[in-house]
Backbone as CSV, one residue per row, in Angstrom:
resi,resn,N_x,N_y,N_z,CA_x,CA_y,CA_z,C_x,C_y,C_z
1,MET,-60.254,30.030,-58.315,-61.088,30.494,-57.154,-61.270,29.381,-56.247
2,SER,-61.182,29.701,-54.958,-61.540,28.645,-53.927,-62.352,29.371,-52.860
3,ALA,-63.032,28.574,-52.061,-63.808,29.145,-50.980,-62.904,29.535,-49.930
4,PRO,-63.445,30.444,-48.972,-62.601,30.812,-47.899,-61.976,29.586,-47.182
5,LEU,-60.697,29.668,-46.831,-60.008,28.500,-46.182,-60.729,28.084,-44.901
6,LYS,-61.041,26.860,-44.884,-61.733,26.399,-43.648,-60.652,25.543,-42.847
7,GLY,-60.920,25.557,-41.496,-60.018,24.814,-40.654,-58.814,25.597,-40.233
8,ALA,-58.456,26.654,-40.834,-57.246,27.471,-40.560,-57.565,28.587,-39.589
9,ALA,-58.859,28.874,-39.340,-59.196,29.918,-38.525,-60.212,29.380,-37.431
10,ASN,-60.461,30.132,-36.376,-61.320,29.656,-35.347,-62.747,30.180,-35.666
11,ALA,-63.589,29.359,-36.182,-64.957,29.737,-36.571,-65.789,30.073,-35.325
12,ALA,-65.512,29.461,-34.199,-66.255,29.768,-32.989,-66.047,31.278,-32.567
13,ARG,-64.872,31.808,-32.954,-64.544,33.205,-32.638,-65.090,34.178,-33.923
14,GLY,-65.662,33.515,-34.890,-66.032,34.226,-36.103,-64.883,34.505,-37.072
15,GLU,-63.884,33.784,-37.021,-62.680,33.996,-37.856,-62.920,33.222,-39.259
16,VAL,-62.411,33.908,-40.242,-62.542,33.380,-41.588,-61.093,33.738,-42.263
17,ARG,-60.663,32.752,-43.111,-59.369,33.045,-43.707,-59.656,33.364,-45.223
18,LEU,-58.653,34.258,-45.710,-58.759,34.770,-47.108,-57.325,34.808,-47.658
19,MET,-57.110,34.381,-48.878,-55.809,34.489,-49.515,-55.647,35.868,-50.058
20,ILE,-54.505,36.519,-49.695,-54.166,37.881,-50.100,-52.730,37.866,-50.498
21,ASP,-52.383,38.044,-51.740,-51.101,37.981,-52.278,-50.408,36.594,-51.990
22,GLY,-51.250,35.563,-52.038,-50.733,34.190,-51.847,-50.564,33.759,-50.464
23,GLN,-50.865,34.676,-49.442,-50.788,34.296,-47.996,-52.196,34.321,-47.367
24,ALA,-52.357,33.346,-46.517,-53.677,33.296,-45.708,-53.655,34.430,-44.730
25,HIS,-54.799,35.158,-44.690,-54.989,36.261,-43.701,-56.308,35.889,-42.996
26,THR,-56.432,36.191,-41.738,-57.652,36.052,-41.045,-58.451,37.285,-41.092
27,LEU,-59.810,37.059,-41.112,-60.853,38.151,-41.062,-61.661,37.867,-39.809
28,CYS,-61.989,38.883,-39.101,-62.976,38.746,-37.959,-63.704,40.017,-37.712
29,LEU,-65.001,39.862,-37.584,-65.955,41.031,-37.251,-65.919,41.131,-35.820
30,THR,-65.295,42.154,-35.393,-65.275,42.605,-33.965,-66.090,43.938,-33.757
31,LEU,-66.269,44.244,-32.515,-66.885,45.563,-32.227,-66.097,46.694,-32.805
32,GLY,-64.722,46.490,-32.746,-63.924,47.603,-33.346,-64.111,47.632,-34.789
33,ALA,-64.231,46.503,-35.445,-64.399,46.548,-37.011,-65.769,47.144,-37.322
34,LEU,-66.811,46.816,-36.437,-68.166,47.449,-36.810,-68.028,48.910,-36.601
35,ALA,-67.305,49.409,-35.552,-67.144,50.916,-35.344,-66.428,51.579,-36.581
36,GLN,-65.439,50.793,-37.038,-64.707,51.312,-38.313,-65.621,51.509,-39.406
37,LEU,-66.408,50.462,-39.633,-67.380,50.441,-40.767,-68.484,51.599,-40.601
38,GLU,-68.990,51.660,-39.380,-70.003,52.802,-39.138,-69.343,54.141,-39.488
39,ALA,-68.081,54.359,-39.042,-67.519,55.655,-39.391,-67.170,55.780,-40.826
40,ALA,-66.623,54.672,-41.502,-66.342,54.751,-42.928,-67.592,55.085,-43.754
41,PHE,-68.658,54.445,-43.403,-69.909,54.595,-44.205,-70.874,55.757,-43.642
42,ASP,-70.374,56.362,-42.611,-71.174,57.550,-42.054,-72.615,57.197,-41.671
43,VAL,-72.726,56.028,-40.856,-73.968,55.591,-40.356,-73.970,55.574,-38.847
44,ILE,-75.097,55.640,-38.257,-75.139,55.783,-36.759,-75.705,54.499,-36.056
45,SER,-76.103,53.539,-36.887,-76.668,52.409,-36.073,-76.298,51.047,-36.931
46,LEU,-76.415,49.957,-36.226,-76.164,48.661,-36.929,-77.144,48.450,-38.013
47,GLU,-78.431,48.907,-37.745,-79.530,48.783,-38.733,-79.142,49.542,-40.057
48,ASP,-78.621,50.797,-39.837,-78.259,51.636,-40.980,-77.051,50.946,-41.708
49,LEU,-76.148,50.410,-40.903,-74.913,49.747,-41.510,-75.426,48.611,-42.307
50,ALA,-76.295,47.743,-41.836,-76.709,46.494,-42.483,-77.400,46.993,-43.821
51,GLN,-78.228,47.996,-43.871,-78.723,48.492,-45.149,-77.680,48.977,-46.108
52,ARG,-76.675,49.665,-45.533,-75.629,50.096,-46.447,-74.791,49.089,-46.959
53,LEU,-74.639,47.954,-46.277,-73.827,46.837,-46.660,-74.535,46.049,-47.707
54,GLU,-75.832,46.130,-47.959,-76.595,45.302,-48.887,-76.065,45.451,-50.356
55,ARG,-75.523,46.602,-50.700,-74.980,46.875,-52.028,-73.649,47.464,-51.946
56,LEU,-72.646,46.653,-52.116,-71.215,47.104,-51.944,-70.569,47.369,-53.317
57,SER,-69.886,48.493,-53.515,-69.032,48.567,-54.691,-67.737,48.004,-54.525
58,ALA,-66.905,47.916,-55.417,-65.545,47.372,-55.194,-64.718,48.116,-54.157
59,GLY,-64.908,49.417,-54.190,-64.187,50.267,-53.167,-64.747,49.937,-51.683
60,ASP,-66.057,49.807,-51.662,-66.658,49.453,-50.363,-66.146,48.186,-49.888
61,SER,-66.083,47.237,-50.739,-65.511,45.850,-50.390,-64.148,46.017,-49.790
62,LEU,-63.296,46.800,-50.335,-61.951,46.981,-49.821,-61.979,47.591,-48.376
63,ILE,-62.957,48.495,-48.197,-63.108,49.116,-46.864,-63.593,48.055,-45.819
64,VAL,-64.560,47.274,-46.291,-65.059,46.146,-45.298,-63.940,45.214,-45.055
65,LEU,-63.167,44.749,-46.050,-62.059,43.754,-45.946,-61.056,44.365,-44.895
66,ALA,-60.687,45.683,-45.155,-59.734,46.367,-44.260,-60.152,46.273,-42.757
67,ALA,-61.440,46.527,-42.532,-62.052,46.554,-41.217,-62.006,45.086,-40.578
68,LEU,-62.431,44.103,-41.433,-62.384,42.704,-40.999,-60.965,42.209,-40.678
69,LEU,-59.977,42.579,-41.507,-58.563,42.281,-41.303,-58.126,42.953,-39.988
70,SER,-58.553,44.209,-39.778,-58.061,44.904,-38.503,-58.768,44.215,-37.312
71,GLY,-59.823,43.657,-37.462,-60.496,42.894,-36.321,-59.679,41.695,-35.968
72,ALA,-58.896,41.107,-36.913,-58.042,40.040,-36.643,-56.593,40.373,-36.384
73,GLY,-56.377,41.654,-36.321,-55.008,42.156,-35.953,-54.191,42.488,-37.098
74,HIS,-54.656,42.541,-38.307,-53.868,42.958,-39.443,-53.932,44.365,-39.706
75,ASP,-52.981,45.044,-40.297,-52.923,46.455,-40.544,-52.777,46.604,-42.072
76,LEU,-53.795,46.421,-42.881,-53.848,46.667,-44.227,-54.920,47.648,-44.592
77,SER,-54.594,48.759,-45.264,-55.685,49.759,-45.671,-56.293,49.251,-46.843
78,PRO,-57.424,49.998,-47.170,-58.122,49.734,-48.526,-57.136,49.928,-49.622
79,ALA,-56.305,50.921,-49.549,-55.386,51.174,-50.657,-54.325,50.037,-50.873
80,ASP,-53.923,49.500,-49.676,-52.993,48.357,-49.583,-53.715,47.236,-50.428
81,LEU,-54.965,47.010,-50.057,-55.660,45.861,-50.551,-55.978,46.077,-52.105
82,ALA,-56.114,47.293,-52.557,-56.386,47.539,-53.904,-55.188,47.127,-54.755
83,ARG,-53.995,47.148,-54.182,-52.741,46.765,-54.863,-52.507,45.285,-54.679
84,SER,-53.315,44.548,-54.033,-53.076,43.160,-53.625,-53.747,42.239,-54.603
85,ALA,-53.200,40.978,-54.669,-53.975,39.889,-55.565,-54.907,39.243,-54.600
86,ILE,-56.208,39.492,-54.879,-57.325,38.904,-54.080,-58.376,38.458,-55.054
87,ASP,-58.814,37.207,-54.960,-59.891,36.675,-55.859,-61.170,37.398,-55.397
88,VAL,-61.806,37.929,-56.334,-63.057,38.730,-56.107,-64.115,37.779,-55.459
89,GLN,-64.373,36.721,-56.005,-65.386,35.823,-55.354,-65.020,35.277,-54.067
90,ASP,-63.778,34.900,-53.866,-63.346,34.482,-52.503,-63.510,35.664,-51.544
91,ALA,-63.170,36.873,-51.895,-63.314,38.043,-50.891,-64.837,38.160,-50.496
92,ALA,-65.750,38.086,-51.544,-67.150,38.242,-51.249,-67.603,37.152,-50.364
93,LEU,-67.179,35.900,-50.662,-67.536,34.793,-49.778,-67.069,34.974,-48.333
94,ALA,-65.735,35.408,-48.227,-65.210,35.592,-46.914,-65.909,36.726,-46.141
95,ILE,-66.231,37.828,-46.771,-67.040,38.912,-46.120,-68.324,38.295,-45.602
96,ASP,-69.037,37.618,-46.496,-70.384,37.075,-46.116,-70.195,36.168,-44.839
97,GLU,-69.121,35.325,-44.948,-69.069,34.336,-43.874,-68.624,34.925,-42.547
98,ALA,-67.766,35.941,-42.665,-67.424,36.697,-41.391,-68.671,37.315,-40.699
99,PHE,-69.546,37.894,-41.425,-70.684,38.432,-40.955,-71.708,37.350,-40.422
100,ARG,-71.778,36.312,-41.225,-72.707,35.173,-40.790,-72.226,34.628,-39.458
101,LEU,-70.962,34.324,-39.315,-70.389,33.821,-38.099,-70.620,34.672,-36.911
102,ALA,-70.458,35.963,-37.140,-70.542,36.954,-36.061,-71.986,37.098,-35.499
103,PHE,-73.003,36.801,-36.401,-74.337,36.979,-35.971,-75.106,35.649,-35.903
104,ALA,-74.436,34.622,-35.869,-75.056,33.256,-35.752,-75.456,32.944,-34.416
C-alpha cells in the first residue's frame, strides 16, 4: 500500500493520482463529476450528496472513483474498476484527497 502519488498531478487543480492495474491515473472532482454523483446517488443538493458520501460501500466507492476519473478525462465505469487491481486503502485516501483539494 502506498499513499496517493504526489507530484504527478496538479494539486492546485484538485488532481490526485491513483494506481489502477499498475498504471497511474488522475482523479479530479469537477462540476461534471459532482453532477454524475448526484445522479448516481439520487440526491438533489451538495448537502445531500455530502451526507450520502459519509458512508460508502465498496460499490459506492467504485461509483465515486469512476466519477473522479471521468473528471480527469478517463472513461472507466464502476464495472471496469471492479475488475481492476486497486489497493483499497489507496483508493480511499485518493477519494478523500480529491474532495479535500476541491473544497480547500
